[in-house]
Each structure stands twice: as structure tokens, then as C-alpha cells.
C-alpha positions in Angstrom: 19.8 16.0 -13.9 19.4 12.6 -15.6 17.6 9.9 -13.7 18.2 6.5 -15.3 15.1 4.3 -15.5 16.1 0.6 -15.3 13.3 -0.7 -17.6 11.6 -3.9 -16.4 10.0 -6.7 -18.2 6.5 -5.8 -19.0 3.9 -6.3 -16.2 6.5 -7.9 -13.9 5.2 -7.7 -10.3 6.6 -7.0 -6.8 4.7 -6.5 -3.5 5.7 -5.0 -0.2 3.6 -5.8 2.9 4.1 -3.9 6.2 3.3 -6.1 9.1 2.6 -5.2 12.8 4.1 -7.1 15.7 1.7 -7.3 18.6 2.2 -8.6 22.1 0.1 -11.8 22.7 -1.0 -10.6 26.1 -1.5 -6.9 25.9 -2.4 -6.7 22.1 -0.3 -3.6 21.9 2.2 -2.9 19.1 5.5 -4.1 20.5 9.2 -3.8 19.4 10.7 -7.0 18.1 11.9 -6.4 14.6 15.6 -6.0 15.5 15.8 -9.4 17.1 13.6 -11.2 14.6 15.5 -9.8 11.6 18.8 -10.7 13.2 17.6 -14.3 13.6 16.5 -14.5 10.0 19.7 -12.9 8.5 21.9 -15.4 6.7 25.5 -15.7 7.8 27.6 -13.0 6.1 24.6 -10.9 5.1 23.5 -7.5 6.6 19.8 -8.4 6.6 17.4 -11.0 5.2 16.7 -10.8 1.5 12.9 -10.5 1.8 12.2 -9.1 5.3 13.2 -5.5 6.2 13.1 -2.9 8.9 10.6 -0.1 8.7 10.5 3.1 10.7 9.2 1.5 13.9 10.7 -1.5 15.7 7.2 -2.9 15.9 7.1 -3.3 12.1 8.6 -5.8 9.6 8.2 -5.3 5.9 8.1 -8.5 3.8 8.8 -8.1 0.1 8.7 -10.4 -2.9 11.3 -10.9 -5.5 10.5 -10.1 -9.2 7.4 -12.1 -10.0 5.5 -12.9 -13.2 2.0 -13.6 -11.8 -0.1 -12.6 -8.8 -0.2 -16.2 -7.5 3.6 -16.3 -7.6 3.8 -13.0 -5.5 1.3 -14.4 -3.0 3.3 -17.6 -2.6 6.6 -15.6 -2.3 5.1 -13.5 0.5 3.6 -16.5 2.2 7.1 -18.2 2.4 8.7 -15.2 4.0 5.7 -14.6 6.4 6.0 -18.2 7.6 9.6 -17.5 8.7 8.7 -14.2 10.4 5.7 -15.8 12.2 7.9 -18.6 13.6 10.5 -16.1 14.9 7.8 -13.9 16.3 6.0 -16.8 18.0 9.2 -17.6 19.9 9.1 -14.1 21.4 5.4 -14.1 22.4 4.4 -11.9 19.4 1.6 -12.2 16.9 1.5 -10.7 13.4 -1.3 -8.8 11.7 -1.8 -6.0 9.2 -4.1 -3.0 9.0 -3.6 0.6 8.1 -3.3 1.5 11.8 -3.2 -0.3 15.1 -6.6 0.2 16.8 -5.3 1.6 20.1 -1.5 1.8 20.6 -0.2 5.3 21.2 2.4 6.2 18.6 4.4 8.1 21.3 5.2 4.7 23.0 7.0 3.3 19.9 10.7 2.9 19.3 12.4 4.1 16.1 14.4 1.4 14.1 18.2 1.7 14.5 18.9 2.8 11.0 20.5 6.1 10.1 18.0 7.0 7.4 15.2 6.8 10.0 17.0 8.9 12.5 17.6 11.5 9.9 13.9 11.4 8.8 12.7 11.9 12.4 15.2 14.8 13.0 14.1 16.5 9.8 10.3 15.9 10.0 9.9 15.8 13.8 6.3 15.2 14.9 5.2 14.3 11.4 7.6 11.4 11.2 7.2 10.3 14.8 3.5 9.7 14.5 3.9 7.6 11.3 2.5 4.5 13.1 0.8 3.5 9.8 1.1 0.4 7.6 0.5 -0.1 3.9 0.8 -2.4 0.9 2.9 -1.3 -2.1 2.6 -2.9 -5.5 5.3 -2.5 -8.2 4.5 -3.3 -11.8 7.2 -3.3 -14.4 7.3 -0.7 -17.2 9.6 -1.1 -20.2 10.6 2.5 -20.9 10.8 5.8 -19.0 8.7 7.6 -21.5 5.8 5.4 -20.5 6.2 5.7 -16.7 4.8 9.2 -16.2 1.7 8.9 -18.5 0.9 5.6 -16.8 1.2 7.3 -13.3 -1.1 10.1 -14.5 -3.7 7.7 -15.8 -3.6 5.5 -12.7 -4.5 8.4 -10.5 -8.2 8.2 -11.5 -8.3 4.8 -9.7 -7.0 6.1 -6.4 -10.5 6.0 -4.8 -11.0 2.4 -6.1 -7.8 1.2 -4.4 -8.3 3.2 -1.3 -11.9 2.2 -0.7 -11.1 -1.4 -1.3 -8.1 -1.5 1.0 -9.3 0.9 3.7 -8.4 -0.6 7.1 -7.7 2.2 9.5 -10.9 3.5 11.2 -9.2 3.8 14.6 -6.4 6.0 15.8 -5.0 5.7 19.4 -8.1 4.1 20.7 -10.7 6.4 19.0 -13.0 5.8 16.1 -12.0 8.6 13.6 -15.2 8.3 11.6 -13.0 7.7 8.6 -12.5 4.5 6.6 -8.8 5.3 6.1 -7.2 7.5 8.8 -3.8 6.2 7.6 -4.1 8.1 4.3 -4.7 11.4 6.0 -1.8 10.9 8.5 0.6 10.1 5.7 -0.6 13.1 3.6 0.9 15.4 6.2 4.4 14.6 5.0 5.5 17.3 2.5 6.3 14.9 -0.4 3.4 12.5 0.2 -0.1 12.4 -1.2 -1.3 12.6 -4.8 1.4 12.9 -7.5 1.9 16.0 -9.5 0.7 15.5 -13.0 3.9 15.9 -15.0 4.2 16.0 -18.8 6.8 13.3 -19.1 10.1 11.9 -17.9 12.0 15.2 -18.6 9.7 17.1 -16.3 10.0 14.4 -13.7 13.8 14.8 -13.8 13.6 18.6 -13.6 11.2 18.4 -10.6 13.5 15.9 -8.7 16.5 18.1 -9.5 14.8 21.1 -8.0 13.9 19.1 -4.8 17.4 17.8 -4.4 19.2 21.1 -5.2 17.0 22.9 -2.7 17.6 20.3 0.0 14.0 19.4 0.2 15.0 15.7 -0.3 18.3 13.8 -0.7 17.1 11.2 -3.1 14.0 10.2 -5.2 13.2 7.6 -2.6 11.9 10.4 -0.3 9.1 11.4 -2.7 6.3 9.2 -1.2 3.5 9.9 -3.7 0.4 7.6 -3.7 1.5 6.4 -7.2 5.1 7.1 -8.4 7.7 5.9 -10.9 10.5 3.9 -9.3 13.5 4.4 -11.5 15.8 1.9 -9.7 13.3 -1.0 -10.2 11.9 0.2 -13.5 8.3 0.1 -12.2 5.3 2.1 -11.5 4.6 1.8 -7.7 1.1 2.0 -6.3 1.4 3.1 -2.6 -2.1 4.2 -2.0 -3.4 1.1 -0.2 -3.9 0.8 3.5 -2.4 -2.3 5.1 -4.3 -5.4 4.0 -5.0 -8.1 6.6 -5.0 -11.1 4.2 -3.1 -12.5 1.3 -6.5 -12.8 -0.4 -7.0 -9.1 -0.4 -3.4 -8.5 -1.5 -4.2 -10.8 -4.5 -7.1 -8.6 -5.5 -5.1 -5.3 -5.3 -2.1 -6.8 -7.1 -4.4 -8.1 -9.9 -6.0 -4.7 -10.4 -2.6 -3.1 -10.4 -1.0 -5.4 -12.8 -3.9 -5.4 -15.2 -4.3 -1.6 -15.3 -0.6 -1.0 -16.0 -0.6 -3.7 -18.7 -3.7 -2.1 -20.3 -2.2 1.3 -20.3 1.1 0.0 -21.6 -0.8 -1.6 -24.5 -2.7 1.5 -25.2 0.5 3.5 -25.4 1.9 1.0 -27.9 -1.2 1.5 -30.0 -0.6 5.3 -30.1 -3.3 6.3 -27.6 -2.9 9.3 -25.3 -3.7 8.3 -21.8 -6.1 10.4 -19.7 -4.9 12.9 -17.1 -7.8 13.5 -14.7 -8.4 17.0 -13.3 -6.6 17.5 -10.1 -9.8 18.7 -8.3 -11.5 15.5 -9.1 -8.6 13.5 -7.8 -8.5 15.3 -4.5 -12.2 15.1 -4.0 -12.3 11.4 -4.8 -9.4 10.5 -2.5 -11.2 12.3 0.3 -14.5 10.5 -0.4 -12.7 7.1 -0.3 -10.8 8.0 2.9 -14.0 9.2 4.6 -16.7 6.8 3.3 -14.7 3.8 2.0 -16.9 1.4 -0.1 -19.9 3.6 0.6 -18.4 6.5 -1.3 -19.9 8.0 -4.4 -17.0 9.1 -6.6 -16.9 11.8 -9.2 -16.4 10.4 -12.7 -16.1 13.5 -14.9 -15.6 17.3 -14.8 -19.4 17.8 -15.0 -19.8 16.3 -11.6 -21.3 13.0 -12.5 -21.1 10.6 -9.5 -21.4 6.8 -9.1 -21.0 4.3 -6.3 -17.4 3.1 -5.9 -18.7 -0.4 -5.3 -20.2 -0.4 -8.8 -17.1 1.2 -10.3 -15.0 -1.6 -8.9 -17.2 -4.3 -10.3 -17.3 -2.6 -13.7 -13.5 -2.2 -13.7 -13.0 -5.9 -12.9 -15.3 -6.8 -15.8 -13.4 -4.4 -18.1 -10.0 -5.9 -17.0 -11.1 -9.5 -17.2 -9.6 -10.3 -20.6 -6.3 -8.7 -19.5 -6.4 -10.7 -16.3 -6.8 -14.0 -18.3 -3.7 -13.1 -20.3 -1.8 -12.3 -17.1 -3.1 -15.4 -15.3 -4.7 -13.4 -12.5 -8.4 -13.7 -13.4 -9.1 -15.7 -10.2 -7.5 -13.0 -8.0 -9.3 -10.2 -9.9 -12.7 -12.0 -9.4 -12.0 -12.1 -5.7 -13.1 -8.5 -5.6 -16.7 -9.8 -5.3 -15.7 -11.8 -2.2 -14.1 -8.7 -0.6 -17.2 -6.6 -1.4 -19.4 -9.3 0.2 -17.3 -9.5 3.3 -16.8 -5.8 3.6 -13.5 -3.9 3.6 -11.3 -4.3 6.7 -12.6 -1.0 8.2 -16.1 -2.4 8.1 -15.1 -5.7 9.5 -13.2 -4.1 12.3 -16.1 -1.9 13.3 -18.4 -4.9 13.3 -16.1 -6.8 15.7 -15.9 -3.7 18.0 -19.7 -3.4 18.0 -20.1 -7.0 18.9 -17.7 -6.7 21.8 -19.0 -3.6 23.4 -16.4 -1.4 21.8 -13.4 -3.5 23.1 -10.7 -2.8 20.5 -8.6 -5.7 21.8 -11.2 -7.9 20.2 -10.5 -6.1 16.9 -6.8 -6.9 17.2 -7.7 -10.6 17.9 -9.8 -10.7 14.8 -7.0 -9.1 12.7 -4.5 -11.7 14.0 -6.9 -14.5 13.0 -7.6 -13.1 9.6 -3.8 -12.7 9.0 -3.4 -16.4 9.9 -6.5 -17.9 8.2 -7.3 -15.6 5.3 -10.5 -13.8 4.4 -12.8 -16.8 4.4 -15.8 -17.4 2.2 
């Protein structure tokens, strides 16, 4: 089975942001995507170009076009969000983003009226119905299929960095899970989600996909929801590990890390380097530590069991990538990692709000709505 890889311009960038629709009075997740997307659909089109359905009718995904810089991607998202916010406002709905909603019960949610979602729920049953989770996906362009798999393998060592920085799902159906990222554990239950298999190259990727399709495990490559995966249609490596991010500021940080790492690995391949393939046990352990402890995690850095704080690892990585960020014109967004670390990741900010309001999770929703509107602040 041959899977064409539509090679992209080097380090081109695209971002997908899954947004929650919440009722202004109850603060519950509330259906509204069907009507909002109909309103935003140009005459003669099936749907808007940059706003899409997701599994639940209480979700709208906004996506960028193909961008060159992180600032361009942020501006692209902001333009679409403004349209969605206006349409939601007319229906008494607010928008926000986090990996989970703090208290809405997933059993109350309506599935979007798309055949692919109906088929997914029929096939996966409970696993699909409870996917009341929200993420941010970053695509970075890769010029050739032979580069895609080595870059995916190398990127896996940074799963804990991305997850700790973006962790925003401490609550699940009204309860504090004790995790920084409950979303990552909910999604892992899907049979083709989680950490990617470490494949030897594009040939093995094609063989693996052929096996899945021929055995009716999946119908297309789109149903392999790895934390980091090649995206043949777009010609990108897609980082899917991040929890939903409440602000464009945080999206800028994550997009800058993504673009710089892929660019650095691409350059190293051009220079004849062999990219690292971390041991699978280290990857599993580090993902768990980031999901559990977030920015307080100590991550394993080698097979000997050396550990270091993920906070320091993030700062060191930002310093290492700074020359690449200058070339890609995203140094400002990369440096914003210090602002996020000072403010705390979203899971920390949410818990602080809940503690200040006697555990009232409606206050957490209010805070997330304000952050979505106003940004991270200083």
C-alpha cells in the first residue's frame, strides 16, 4: 500500500483549536455548533472554510490556513474566533478552551450530525461517547516522506514538555481527578490513540497502515490519533499531544516550540545526522508524569534513570531553540514560555480559582471565559 505524502514547504505552520460552547447562565457545555456554523457558511458552500464541526455539538474547531510564522497563525485564528464569538453571543453562548469542561456530564451531550461521527460512536461505543475533551493540534510542514517518521520519533522525547505546559484538564464531571491532564488519559483509551509506534521509516508506516485497513481496524489514516503523527494529505508532522489551551498567548508558545523543533530536526537530517529514537519505557513514564504532575513533574532524561524538573527542561529547550526561533520569526512567542511558567499552566490556574471560590467550579468556567477573551495577562 502506497501512501502519497504531499510534501509541504519547510516549517510551514497550521493550528487547530477546539473550542467549548458554554451557556451564559448555567455555564454548562451546550449544543450550538450546528446553528453557528450554518450562519457562518458562505452561500454555495457546505461549511465555513476555517470553522468546523467536532464530535460534540458543543464544540467548534477553528483552523488556520497554511501560515509561515506563528504570529500569522495567531492572527488567522483570531479572525475566525471573532466571527464565532459574535454568532455565539447572539445565542447566549460564551466560548472558552480547556482540556475538559470542569463539571458537565458527557452523557448529556449531543453528537454532531455527521456520518463519520455516527460511525465512530457505533464502533467505539462508550469510548467515543465520553470524548468530551478538547485539544490543540499543530501541523509543521515537512518536505519529504523519508523525513516524516524520523522527525516523529525524535519529537516523542518532548511529549512531557508539551503536555506539562498545556495541561488544562484537572476536572472531570465535577470532580478533581488529581491529574494535571485528565484529557490525555481519557483519549488514550481509544485503540489507535496515545504514543506513536517507533517505526523505521515511511515504508514501515505504509505497511502498518495497510495492516490496520486490511483488518478493518480503521478505514483511513485519519483514524490513527497518535500524540504525534505524520499527516500525508497535508505533508506535515502533526503534534496532537496538547490539552486545549485557554489563550492565544499559550498557543503561540506551543506553536513556536513545535515549529522550531521540526525545523531543527529537518536541518539535522540535511546534515546527515541520525535523529534520536527514545526508549519506549521512558516515553510512557514521562507522559504519565506530565499527565499526573504537570509542571511539577521530574522527567526521565536517559536510560540510566537520570531525572530533571520539566520546568527547567522547558527553559533549557527554549534557550537551545532561540537561534532557530529568530530565523523563523517566532522568538517573541518562544520567550513567552517564561510568562506561562510564571502564571502557571491552566490546570494550576483553574485549581487556584476553585480554591478561592470554595470549590465552586462555575467560577472556574467564568475565569476560562475571561482568559479566552482577554489573553493570559502579564
